[in-house]
N, CA, C and O atoms as a Tripos MOL2 file, in Angstrom:
@<TRIPOS>MOLECULE
protein
  220   219    55     0     0
PROTEIN
NO_CHARGES

@<TRIPOS>ATOM
      1 N          77.5940   78.0760  116.0170 N.3       1 MET1
      2 CA         78.1620   78.4860  115.7290 C.3       1 MET1
      3 C          78.0880   79.0920  114.3670 C.2       1 MET1
      4 O          77.4970   78.6270  113.3930 O.2       1 MET1
      5 N          78.8570   80.3290  114.4520 N.am      2 GLY2
      6 CA         78.9900   81.9310  113.3900 C.3       2 GLY2
      7 C          79.5980   81.7060  112.3670 C.2       2 GLY2
      8 O          80.3880   80.7660  112.4560 O.2       2 GLY2
      9 N          79.5350   82.2690  111.2910 N.am      3 MET3
     10 CA         80.0990   82.2930  110.3940 C.3       3 MET3
     11 C          81.9220   82.7790  110.4530 C.2       3 MET3
     12 O          82.7660   82.4600  109.6150 O.2       3 MET3
     13 N          82.1080   83.4870  111.5050 N.am      4 ARG4
     14 CA         83.5710   83.8330  111.4110 C.3       4 ARG4
     15 C          83.9070   82.4580  112.5170 C.2       4 ARG4
     16 O          85.1210   82.2550  112.5350 O.2       4 ARG4
     17 N          83.3740   81.7900  113.1420 N.am      5 ASP5
     18 CA         83.8830   80.5350  113.5930 C.3       5 ASP5
     19 C          84.2140   79.6490  112.7720 C.2       5 ASP5
     20 O          85.2630   79.0130  112.8710 O.2       5 ASP5
     21 N          83.3060   79.4820  111.7920 N.am      6 LEU6
     22 CA         83.7710   78.4800  110.5230 C.3       6 LEU6
     23 C          84.5810   78.8290  109.6110 C.2       6 LEU6
     24 O          84.9550   77.9210  108.8690 O.2       6 LEU6
     25 N          85.1280   80.2480  109.3510 N.am      7 VAL7
     26 CA         86.2120   80.4330  108.6780 C.3       7 VAL7
     27 C          87.4030   80.4530  109.2360 C.2       7 VAL7
     28 O          88.3770   80.1870  108.5310 O.2       7 VAL7
     29 N          87.5580   80.7500  110.5190 N.am      8 ARG8
     30 CA         88.5380   80.0960  111.4780 C.3       8 ARG8
     31 C          89.2930   78.8470  111.7230 C.2       8 ARG8
     32 O          90.4930   78.6150  111.8710 O.2       8 ARG8
     33 N          87.9010   77.8860  111.7190 N.am      9 LEU9
     34 CA         87.9730   76.5250  111.4530 C.3       9 LEU9
     35 C          88.7730   76.0770  110.4140 C.2       9 LEU9
     36 O          89.7730   75.3650  110.5130 O.2       9 LEU9
     37 N          88.2110   76.5930  109.2910 N.am     10 ALA10
     38 CA         89.0100   76.6720  107.7850 C.3      10 ALA10
     39 C          90.2020   76.7960  107.9210 C.2      10 ALA10
     40 O          91.0050   75.8860  107.7130 O.2      10 ALA10
     41 N          90.6010   78.3550  108.4260 N.am     11 ALA11
     42 CA         91.8400   78.3130  107.9540 C.3      11 ALA11
     43 C          92.9280   77.6250  108.8220 C.2      11 ALA11
     44 O          94.1370   77.8360  108.7360 O.2      11 ALA11
     45 N          92.2620   76.7040  109.7360 N.am     12 GLU12
     46 CA         93.4510   75.7640  110.5380 C.3      12 GLU12
     47 C          93.2570   74.4890  110.2120 C.2      12 GLU12
     48 O          93.9600   73.6530  110.7800 O.2      12 GLU12
     49 N          92.1990   74.0250  109.1640 N.am     13 TRP13
     50 CA         92.2270   72.8130  108.7140 C.3      13 TRP13
     51 C          93.8900   72.3300  107.8030 C.2      13 TRP13
     52 O          94.2430   72.8750  106.7570 O.2      13 TRP13
     53 N          94.5090   71.4750  108.3540 N.am     14 PRO14
     54 CA         95.7830   71.3330  108.0440 C.3      14 PRO14
     55 C          95.4790   71.2000  106.3670 C.2      14 PRO14
     56 O          96.4270   71.7290  105.7860 O.2      14 PRO14
     57 N          94.8850   70.8870  105.7900 N.am     15 VAL15
     58 CA         94.7880   70.4890  103.9420 C.3      15 VAL15
     59 C          95.4510   72.3040  103.5290 C.2      15 VAL15
     60 O          96.5610   72.7300  103.2100 O.2      15 VAL15
     61 N          93.9660   73.0160  103.7740 N.am     16 LEU16
     62 CA         94.4140   73.8820  103.7270 C.3      16 LEU16
     63 C          95.6760   74.9210  103.9940 C.2      16 LEU16
     64 O          95.8140   75.9860  103.3920 O.2      16 LEU16
     65 N          96.2580   74.5890  104.6550 N.am     17 LYS17
     66 CA         97.3260   75.1590  105.4460 C.3      17 LYS17
     67 C          98.5680   74.7430  104.3940 C.2      17 LYS17
     68 O          99.3090   75.5990  103.9090 O.2      17 LYS17
     69 N          98.6900   73.2900  104.1070 N.am     18 GLN18
     70 CA         99.2880   72.5230  103.2330 C.3      18 GLN18
     71 C          99.4530   73.1430  101.8530 C.2      18 GLN18
     72 O         100.5840   73.4580  101.4830 O.2      18 GLN18
     73 N          98.5370   73.3120  101.1740 N.am     19 LEU19
     74 CA         98.0690   74.1590  100.1670 C.3      19 LEU19
     75 C          98.8460   75.4800  100.3050 C.2      19 LEU19
     76 O          99.7210   75.9070   99.5520 O.2      19 LEU19
     77 N          98.3620   76.0210  101.3880 N.am     20 LYS20
     78 CA         98.5630   77.5850  101.0800 C.3      20 LYS20
     79 C          99.9010   77.7490  100.8220 C.2      20 LYS20
     80 O         100.2960   78.4340   99.8790 O.2      20 LYS20
     81 N         100.9210   76.9500  101.8860 N.am     21 HIS21
     82 CA        102.2750   77.2140  102.2380 C.3      21 HIS21
     83 C         103.2550   76.0870  101.1620 C.2      21 HIS21
     84 O         104.4030   75.6920  101.3630 O.2      21 HIS21
     85 N         102.2770   75.7470   99.9240 N.am     22 LYS22
     86 CA        102.8560   74.5870   99.3620 C.3      22 LYS22
     87 C         103.7800   73.7090   99.8440 C.2      22 LYS22
     88 O         104.8990   73.5990   99.3440 O.2      22 LYS22
     89 N         103.2590   72.8430  101.1180 N.am     23 ASP23
     90 CA        103.9740   71.7350  101.6030 C.3      23 ASP23
     91 C         102.9980   70.5230  101.5360 C.2      23 ASP23
     92 O         102.4100   70.1010  102.5320 O.2      23 ASP23
     93 N         102.8580   69.9540  100.1850 N.am     24 LEU24
     94 CA        101.7860   68.9740  100.0660 C.3      24 LEU24
     95 C         102.2380   67.6120  100.7400 C.2      24 LEU24
     96 O         101.3930   66.7190  100.7890 O.2      24 LEU24
     97 N         103.5440   67.3700  101.2820 N.am     25 LEU25
     98 CA        104.0320   66.1680  101.7060 C.3      25 LEU25
     99 C         103.9720   66.3610  103.5460 C.2      25 LEU25
    100 O         104.1830   65.4390  104.3330 O.2      25 LEU25
    101 N         103.6020   67.9230  103.9650 N.am     26 ALA26
    102 CA        103.4070   68.0050  104.9940 C.3      26 ALA26
    103 C         104.5630   67.8140  105.9100 C.2      26 ALA26
    104 O         104.5150   67.5370  107.1080 O.2      26 ALA26
    105 N         105.6800   68.0150  105.1120 N.am     27 LEU27
    106 CA        107.0710   67.8090  106.1890 C.3      27 LEU27
    107 C         107.5150   68.9120  107.2220 C.2      27 LEU27
    108 O         108.2520   68.7900  108.2010 O.2      27 LEU27
    109 N         106.7550   70.2040  106.6550 N.am     28 GLY28
    110 CA        107.3940   71.2870  106.9950 C.3      28 GLY28
    111 C         106.5160   71.7560  108.1410 C.2      28 GLY28
    112 O         105.9050   70.9770  108.8720 O.2      28 GLY28
    113 N         106.4880   73.2190  108.2670 N.am     29 GLU29
    114 CA        105.7400   73.8520  109.0610 C.3      29 GLU29
    115 C         104.4350   73.3670  109.3820 C.2      29 GLU29
    116 O         104.1080   73.0720  110.5310 O.2      29 GLU29
    117 N         103.6130   73.2720  108.2940 N.am     30 THR30
    118 CA        102.3370   72.9140  108.4220 C.3      30 THR30
    119 C         101.8100   71.5540  108.9340 C.2      30 THR30
    120 O         100.6240   71.2330  108.9970 O.2      30 THR30
    121 N         103.0180   70.7080  109.3360 N.am     31 ALA31
    122 CA        102.8480   69.6580  110.0680 C.3      31 ALA31
    123 C         102.7110   69.6330  111.6900 C.2      31 ALA31
    124 O         102.6360   68.6220  112.3880 O.2      31 ALA31
    125 N         102.6990   70.6560  112.0160 N.am     32 TYR32
    126 CA        102.6410   71.1060  113.3180 C.3      32 TYR32
    127 C         101.4510   71.8060  113.8530 C.2      32 TYR32
    128 O         101.2210   72.8950  113.3270 O.2      32 TYR32
    129 N         100.6450   71.4120  114.7900 N.am     33 SER33
    130 CA         99.5520   72.3800  115.4510 C.3      33 SER33
    131 C          99.7520   73.2440  116.3130 C.2      33 SER33
    132 O         100.7080   72.8610  116.9860 O.2      33 SER33
    133 N          99.2970   74.4180  116.7520 N.am     34 THR34
    134 CA         99.6190   75.0650  117.8000 C.3      34 THR34
    135 C          99.8360   73.8900  119.1010 C.2      34 THR34
    136 O         100.8880   73.8910  119.7400 O.2      34 THR34
    137 N          98.7920   72.9690  119.3840 N.am     35 ARG35
    138 CA         98.7680   72.1630  120.4890 C.3      35 ARG35
    139 C         100.5630   71.6000  120.2550 C.2      35 ARG35
    140 O         101.4390   71.8220  121.0910 O.2      35 ARG35
    141 N         100.7220   71.0720  119.3220 N.am     36 SER36
    142 CA        102.0100   70.1670  119.4630 C.3      36 SER36
    143 C         103.0720   71.1750  119.4240 C.2      36 SER36
    144 O         104.1890   70.6690  119.5330 O.2      36 SER36
    145 N         103.0620   72.2260  119.3230 N.am     37 LYS37
    146 CA        104.4150   73.0910  119.4170 C.3      37 LYS37
    147 C         104.1830   73.5850  120.5140 C.2      37 LYS37
    148 O         105.1350   74.2980  120.8320 O.2      37 LYS37
    149 N         103.2290   73.5740  121.4330 N.am     38 GLU38
    150 CA        103.3750   73.8920  122.7730 C.3      38 GLU38
    151 C         103.5420   72.8680  123.8700 C.2      38 GLU38
    152 O         103.4160   73.0550  125.0800 O.2      38 GLU38
    153 N         103.8770   71.6380  123.1710 N.am     39 LEU39
    154 CA        103.7200   70.5190  123.8970 C.3      39 LEU39
    155 C         105.4710   70.2390  124.5920 C.2      39 LEU39
    156 O         106.4940   70.3500  123.9170 O.2      39 LEU39
    157 N         105.4310   69.9360  125.7990 N.am     40 ALA40
    158 CA        106.6710   70.0650  126.4910 C.3      40 ALA40
    159 C         106.8820   68.6600  127.4890 C.2      40 ALA40
    160 O         106.0490   67.9620  128.0670 O.2      40 ALA40
    161 N         107.9740   68.6020  127.4340 N.am     41 PRO41
    162 CA        108.4350   67.0150  128.5440 C.3      41 PRO41
    163 C         107.7540   67.2030  130.1440 C.2      41 PRO41
    164 O         107.7620   68.1700  130.9060 O.2      41 PRO41
    165 N         107.1990   65.8880  130.2640 N.am     42 ARG42
    166 CA        106.6930   66.1630  131.6990 C.3      42 ARG42
    167 C         107.6600   66.8300  132.7290 C.2      42 ARG42
    168 O         107.3230   67.7270  133.5020 O.2      42 ARG42
    169 N         109.1310   66.1780  132.6240 N.am     43 ILE43
    170 CA        109.9810   66.4510  134.1110 C.3      43 ILE43
    171 C         110.4140   67.7440  133.8590 C.2      43 ILE43
    172 O         111.0520   68.2360  134.7910 O.2      43 ILE43
    173 N         110.2460   68.5060  132.7950 N.am     44 ARG44
    174 CA        110.3680   70.2420  132.6350 C.3      44 ARG44
    175 C         110.3330   70.7050  133.7930 C.2      44 ARG44
    176 O         111.3450   70.9970  134.4300 O.2      44 ARG44
    177 N         109.2390   70.8180  134.1800 N.am     45 GLN45
    178 CA        109.2400   71.4720  135.4700 C.3      45 GLN45
    179 C         109.2780   70.5640  137.0920 C.2      45 GLN45
    180 O         108.8870   70.8540  138.2230 O.2      45 GLN45
    181 N         109.8290   69.5930  136.6050 N.am     46 ALA46
    182 CA        109.9850   68.7760  137.7950 C.3      46 ALA46
    183 C         111.4470   69.4190  138.9270 C.2      46 ALA46
    184 O         112.2460   70.2450  138.4850 O.2      46 ALA46
    185 N         111.5380   68.9270  140.1870 N.am     47 ASP47
    186 CA        112.7400   69.5000  140.9380 C.3      47 ASP47
    187 C         114.0890   68.2760  140.6160 C.2      47 ASP47
    188 O         115.2800   68.5390  140.7830 O.2      47 ASP47
    189 N         113.6260   67.1220  140.1970 N.am     48 GLY48
    190 CA        114.6540   66.4630  139.9210 C.3      48 GLY48
    191 C         114.0460   65.2620  139.3720 C.2      48 GLY48
    192 O         112.8710   64.8950  139.3800 O.2      48 GLY48
    193 N         115.0900   64.7300  138.8970 N.am     49 VAL49
    194 CA        115.0260   63.3720  137.9450 C.3      49 VAL49
    195 C         115.7840   61.9030  138.4440 C.2      49 VAL49
    196 O         116.9990   61.7480  138.5730 O.2      49 VAL49
    197 N         114.8830   61.0380  138.6470 N.am     50 THR50
    198 CA        116.1430   59.8230  139.4250 C.3      50 THR50
    199 C         116.0880   58.6190  138.0060 C.2      50 THR50
    200 O         115.2400   58.5050  137.1200 O.2      50 THR50
    201 N         116.9740   58.0780  138.1820 N.am     51 LYS51
    202 CA        117.4960   56.7530  137.6780 C.3      51 LYS51
    203 C         116.0010   55.7070  137.4570 C.2      51 LYS51
    204 O         115.1030   55.4660  138.2630 O.2      51 LYS51
    205 N         116.1610   55.3200  136.2770 N.am     52 SER52
    206 CA        115.0630   54.1990  136.3540 C.3      52 SER52
    207 C         115.4050   53.0650  137.2400 C.2      52 SER52
    208 O         116.5460   52.7830  137.6040 O.2      52 SER52
    209 N         114.0990   52.3120  137.6210 N.am     53 VAL53
    210 CA        113.9950   51.1120  138.8430 C.3      53 VAL53
    211 C         114.2090   50.0330  137.7630 C.2      53 VAL53
    212 O         114.6400   48.9620  138.1920 O.2      53 VAL53
    213 N         113.9690   50.1300  136.3410 N.am     54 CYS54
    214 CA        114.2010   49.0020  135.7630 C.3      54 CYS54
    215 C         116.0250   48.1460  135.8050 C.2      54 CYS54
    216 O         116.9330   48.9640  135.6580 O.2      54 CYS54
    217 N         116.3280   47.1420  135.9300 N.am     55 PRO55
    218 CA        117.1960   46.7380  135.6940 C.3      55 PRO55
    219 C         117.8310   47.0500  134.3500 C.2      55 PRO55
    220 O         118.9150   46.5500  134.0490 O.2      55 PRO55
@<TRIPOS>BOND
     1     1     2 1
     2     2     3 1
     3     3     4 2
     4     3     5 am
     5     5     6 1
     6     6     7 1
     7     7     8 2
     8     7     9 am
     9     9    10 1
    10    10    11 1
    11    11    12 2
    12    11    13 am
    13    13    14 1
    14    14    15 1
    15    15    16 2
    16    15    17 am
    17    17    18 1
    18    18    19 1
    19    19    20 2
    20    19    21 am
    21    21    22 1
    22    22    23 1
    23    23    24 2
    24    23    25 am
    25    25    26 1
    26    26    27 1
    27    27    28 2
    28    27    29 am
    29    29    30 1
    30    30    31 1
    31    31    32 2
    32    31    33 am
    33    33    34 1
    34    34    35 1
    35    35    36 2
    36    35    37 am
    37    37    38 1
    38    38    39 1
    39    39    40 2
    40    39    41 am
    41    41    42 1
    42    42    43 1
    43    43    44 2
    44    43    45 am
    45    45    46 1
    46    46    47 1
    47    47    48 2
    48    47    49 am
    49    49    50 1
    50    50    51 1
    51    51    52 2
    52    51    53 am
    53    53    54 1
    54    54    55 1
    55    55    56 2
    56    55    57 am
    57    57    58 1
    58    58    59 1
    59    59    60 2
    60    59    61 am
    61    61    62 1
    62    62    63 1
    63    63    64 2
    64    63    65 am
    65    65    66 1
    66    66    67 1
    67    67    68 2
    68    67    69 am
    69    69    70 1
    70    70    71 1
    71    71    72 2
    72    71    73 am
    73    73    74 1
    74    74    75 1
    75    75    76 2
    76    75    77 am
    77    77    78 1
    78    78    79 1
    79    79    80 2
    80    79    81 am
    81    81    82 1
    82    82    83 1
    83    83    84 2
    84    83    85 am
    85    85    86 1
    86    86    87 1
    87    87    88 2
    88    87    89 am
    89    89    90 1
    90    90    91 1
    91    91    92 2
    92    91    93 am
    93    93    94 1
    94    94    95 1
    95    95    96 2
    96    95    97 am
    97    97    98 1
    98    98    99 1
    99    99   100 2
   100    99   101 am
   101   101   102 1
   102   102   103 1
   103   103   104 2
   104   103   105 am
   105   105   106 1
   106   106   107 1
   107   107   108 2
   108   107   109 am
   109   109   110 1
   110   110   111 1
   111   111   112 2
   112   111   113 am
   113   113   114 1
   114   114   115 1
   115   115   116 2
   116   115   117 am
   117   117   118 1
   118   118   119 1
   119   119   120 2
   120   119   121 am
   121   121   122 1
   122   122   123 1
   123   123   124 2
   124   123   125 am
   125   125   126 1
   126   126   127 1
   127   127   128 2
   128   127   129 am
   129   129   130 1
   130   130   131 1
   131   131   132 2
   132   131   133 am
   133   133   134 1
   134   134   135 1
   135   135   136 2
   136   135   137 am
   137   137   138 1
   138   138   139 1
   139   139   140 2
   140   139   141 am
   141   141   142 1
   142   142   143 1
   143   143   144 2
   144   143   145 am
   145   145   146 1
   146   146   147 1
   147   147   148 2
   148   147   149 am
   149   149   150 1
   150   150   151 1
   151   151   152 2
   152   151   153 am
   153   153   154 1
   154   154   155 1
   155   155   156 2
   156   155   157 am
   157   157   158 1
   158   158   159 1
   159   159   160 2
   160   159   161 am
   161   161   162 1
   162   162   163 1
   163   163   164 2
   164   163   165 am
   165   165   166 1
   166   166   167 1
   167   167   168 2
   168   167   169 am
   169   169   170 1
   170   170   171 1
   171   171   172 2
   172   171   173 am
   173   173   174 1
   174   174   175 1
   175   175   176 2
   176   175   177 am
   177   177   178 1
   178   178   179 1
   179   179   180 2
   180   179   181 am
   181   181   182 1
   182   182   183 1
   183   183   184 2
   184   183   185 am
   185   185   186 1
   186   186   187 1
   187   187   188 2
   188   187   189 am
   189   189   190 1
   190   190   191 1
   191   191   192 2
   192   191   193 am
   193   193   194 1
   194   194   195 1
   195   195   196 2
   196   195   197 am
   197   197   198 1
   198   198   199 1
   199   199   200 2
   200   199   201 am
   201   201   202 1
   202   202   203 1
   203   203   204 2
   204   203   205 am
   205   205   206 1
   206   206   207 1
   207   207   208 2
   208   207   209 am
   209   209   210 1
   210   210   211 1
   211   211   212 2
   212   211   213 am
   213   213   214 1
   214   214   215 1
   215   215   216 2
   216   215   217 am
   217   217   218 1
   218   218   219 1
   219   219   220 2
@<TRIPOS>SUBSTRUCTURE
     1 MET1         2 RESIDUE 1 A MET
     2 GLY2         6 RESIDUE 1 A GLY
     3 MET3        10 RESIDUE 1 A MET
     4 ARG4        14 RESIDUE 1 A ARG
     5 ASP5        18 RESIDUE 1 A ASP
     6 LEU6        22 RESIDUE 1 A LEU
     7 VAL7        26 RESIDUE 1 A VAL
     8 ARG8        30 RESIDUE 1 A ARG
     9 LEU9        34 RESIDUE 1 A LEU
    10 ALA10       38 RESIDUE 1 A ALA
    11 ALA11       42 RESIDUE 1 A ALA
    12 GLU12       46 RESIDUE 1 A GLU
    13 TRP13       50 RESIDUE 1 A TRP
    14 PRO14       54 RESIDUE 1 A PRO
    15 VAL15       58 RESIDUE 1 A VAL
    16 LEU16       62 RESIDUE 1 A LEU
    17 LYS17       66 RESIDUE 1 A LYS
    18 GLN18       70 RESIDUE 1 A GLN
    19 LEU19       74 RESIDUE 1 A LEU
    20 LYS20       78 RESIDUE 1 A LYS
    21 HIS21       82 RESIDUE 1 A HIS
    22 LYS22       86 RESIDUE 1 A LYS
    23 ASP23       90 RESIDUE 1 A ASP
    24 LEU24       94 RESIDUE 1 A LEU
    25 LEU25       98 RESIDUE 1 A LEU
    26 ALA26      102 RESIDUE 1 A ALA
    27 LEU27      106 RESIDUE 1 A LEU
    28 GLY28      110 RESIDUE 1 A GLY
    29 GLU29      114 RESIDUE 1 A GLU
    30 THR30      118 RESIDUE 1 A THR
    31 ALA31      122 RESIDUE 1 A ALA
    32 TYR32      126 RESIDUE 1 A TYR
    33 SER33      130 RESIDUE 1 A SER
    34 THR34      134 RESIDUE 1 A THR
    35 ARG35      138 RESIDUE 1 A ARG
    36 SER36      142 RESIDUE 1 A SER
    37 LYS37      146 RESIDUE 1 A LYS
    38 GLU38      150 RESIDUE 1 A GLU
    39 LEU39      154 RESIDUE 1 A LEU
    40 ALA40      158 RESIDUE 1 A ALA
    41 PRO41      162 RESIDUE 1 A PRO
    42 ARG42      166 RESIDUE 1 A ARG
    43 ILE43      170 RESIDUE 1 A ILE
    44 ARG44      174 RESIDUE 1 A ARG
    45 GLN45      178 RESIDUE 1 A GLN
    46 ALA46      182 RESIDUE 1 A ALA
    47 ASP47      186 RESIDUE 1 A ASP
    48 GLY48      190 RESIDUE 1 A GLY
    49 VAL49      194 RESIDUE 1 A VAL
    50 THR50      198 RESIDUE 1 A THR
    51 LYS51      202 RESIDUE 1 A LYS
    52 SER52      206 RESIDUE 1 A SER
    53 VAL53      210 RESIDUE 1 A VAL
    54 CYS54      214 RESIDUE 1 A CYS
    55 PRO55      218 RESIDUE 1 A PRO
């Protein structure tokens, strides 16, 4: 792991993002990672959705 990798990882560290954006409670944009922004429901690509079998 090189110095560039360490700098990139440090820049993505949530605490540093919170301090940089003055979001100390992490209630704003800093609360979301790149992965969490890209999450989507499993049914987004489904052909159809059926009703639940639970009573």
